[in-house]
VMD Tcl script that draws the C-alpha trace (Angstrom):
set ca {
  {18.01 -20.90 3.40}
  {21.88 -21.05 2.48}
  {24.12 -21.21 5.41}
  {24.99 -17.38 6.01}
  {21.63 -16.65 6.25}
  {20.86 -19.41 8.96}
  {24.18 -18.27 10.66}
  {23.01 -14.70 10.87}
  {19.35 -15.85 12.26}
  {20.86 -17.70 15.01}
  {23.24 -14.95 15.82}
  {20.17 -12.51 16.01}
  {18.59 -14.98 18.18}
  {21.46 -15.46 20.41}
  {21.84 -11.68 20.64}
  {17.90 -11.11 21.49}
  {18.23 -13.91 24.37}
  {21.24 -12.39 25.82}
  {19.58 -8.95 25.41}
  {16.68 -10.48 27.29}
  {18.73 -12.23 30.18}
  {20.58 -8.86 30.93}
  {16.97 -7.14 31.11}
  {15.70 -9.90 33.53}
  {18.48 -10.02 35.38}
  {18.53 -6.29 36.02}
  {14.93 -6.71 37.13}
  {15.67 -9.52 39.58}
  {18.32 -7.23 41.17}
  {16.08 -4.53 41.58}
  {13.31 -6.95 43.14}
  {16.01 -8.44 45.52}
  {16.52 -4.45 46.63}
  {13.12 -3.93 46.87}
  {12.84 -7.23 48.89}
  {15.54 -6.19 51.30}
  {14.21 -2.97 51.56}
  {11.00 -4.36 52.74}
  {12.25 -6.76 55.31}
  {14.33 -3.83 56.76}
  {10.96 -1.89 56.93}
  {9.37 -5.00 58.50}
  {12.02 -5.38 61.20}
  {11.40 -1.76 62.08}
  {7.70 -2.67 62.65}
  {8.73 -5.84 64.76}
  {7.73 -8.40 62.27}
  {9.73 -10.67 59.46}
  {8.69 -12.33 56.48}
  {8.01 -15.75 58.78}
  {6.07 -13.82 61.47}
  {3.94 -11.22 59.21}
  {0.71 -13.57 58.89}
  {0.53 -14.24 62.46}
  {0.88 -10.46 63.02}
  {-1.92 -9.97 60.38}
  {-4.09 -12.55 62.16}
  {-3.41 -10.82 65.73}
  {-4.27 -7.35 64.35}
  {-7.32 -8.59 62.53}
  {-8.46 -10.15 66.03}
  {-7.70 -6.94 67.88}
  {-9.48 -4.89 65.26}
  {-12.57 -7.14 65.63}
  {-12.29 -6.78 69.28}
  {-12.30 -3.06 69.17}
  {-15.27 -2.77 66.91}
  {-17.36 -4.92 68.99}
  {-16.30 -2.86 71.97}
  {-17.14 0.23 70.04}
  {-20.63 -1.20 69.20}
  {-21.18 -2.34 72.44}
  {-20.65 1.45 73.78}
  {-22.45 2.98 71.24}
  {-25.39 0.64 71.74}
  {-25.35 1.64 75.46}
  {-25.12 5.21 74.84}
  {-28.30 4.94 72.49}
  {-30.14 2.70 74.91}
  {-29.44 5.14 77.76}
  {-30.63 8.06 75.72}
  {-33.69 6.18 74.80}
  {-34.74 5.76 78.47}
  {-34.57 9.45 79.35}
  {-38.01 10.79 79.29}
  {-38.71 14.05 77.54}
  {-41.80 15.54 78.50}
  {-43.31 18.83 77.14}
}
mol new
graphics top color blue
foreach p $ca { graphics top sphere $p radius 0.5 }
foreach p [lrange $ca 0 end-1] q [lrange $ca 1 end] { graphics top cylinder $p $q radius 0.2 }
display resetview
């Protein structure tokens, strides 16, 4: 390949890399904005990125406790209806 062709190929490669860099910088800025919006929304809910895992665990435990309570109440309700005698 002659020198001019090599230089043109290198120039195209440089331009492609610059275009890629520009696209990636745009994506990074967009992701950064989204991250900041999520953090603000989380703050409104009373959590931060540092406390979110603890909050998820607390909510899961609370949900399990409520399910157990609901199952116990339903079981009690079913049992009390089974005890009622119906005679015809």
